[in-house]
C-alpha positions in Angstrom: 0.1 -0.1 0.1 1.3 3.2 -0.9 -0.7 5.3 1.5 0.1 3.3 4.4 4.0 3.5 3.7 3.9 7.6 3.1 2.1 7.6 6.4 4.7 5.5 8.0 7.6 7.5 6.5 6.0 10.9 7.4 5.6 9.6 11.1 9.2 8.5 11.1 10.3 12.0 9.7 8.3 13.6 12.7 10.4 11.4 15.3 7.5 8.9 15.9 7.5 5.0 15.1 4.1 3.5 14.3 4.9 0.3 16.0 6.4 1.6 19.2 2.9 3.0 20.3 1.3 -0.3 21.4 3.1 -0.3 24.9 1.6 3.1 25.3 -1.8 2.0 24.5 -2.9 1.9 28.1 -2.5 5.8 28.2 -5.3 8.5 27.3 -2.5 10.1 25.0 -3.6 7.6 22.2 -7.4 7.3 22.4 -7.7 5.6 19.0 -6.9 1.7 18.7 -6.8 -0.6 16.0 -9.1 -3.5 16.7 -6.8 -5.8 14.2 -3.5 -5.5 15.6 -3.8 -3.3 18.7 -1.8 -0.4 17.6 -2.8 2.9 19.2 -3.0 6.4 17.6 -3.4 9.9 18.8 -5.7 10.4 15.6 -8.4 8.3 13.9 -7.1 6.6 10.8 -9.4 5.1 8.1 -6.8 2.5 7.6 -4.4 1.3 10.1 -0.7 2.3 9.0 0.6 -0.8 10.6 -1.8 -3.7 9.3 -3.9 -2.0 6.7 -7.2 -2.9 8.8 -10.1 -0.6 8.7 -11.2 -0.9 12.3 -9.4 2.1 14.1 -11.9 3.2 16.6 -12.1 5.4 19.8 -10.9 3.6 22.9 -13.6 2.8 25.4 -12.5 3.8 28.9 -13.9 3.0 32.5 -15.9 6.5 32.2 -17.8 5.0 29.2 -18.8 2.4 31.5 -16.7 -0.4 29.5 -13.2 -1.4 29.4 
């Protein structure tokens, strides 16, 4: 995918590694999570840059009544 490669390259230029965010997925700093691979993001993508999945949704928190 050309789009995913472009996004990944832009993130690296900004000093952010897309794969490194899975460890930080428990913080509210990255409120969007891919349901396919579990990567967390600070913006909602239509297509996950890591796995190409189409389910990047807002993380549900305990305040929402779910985990």
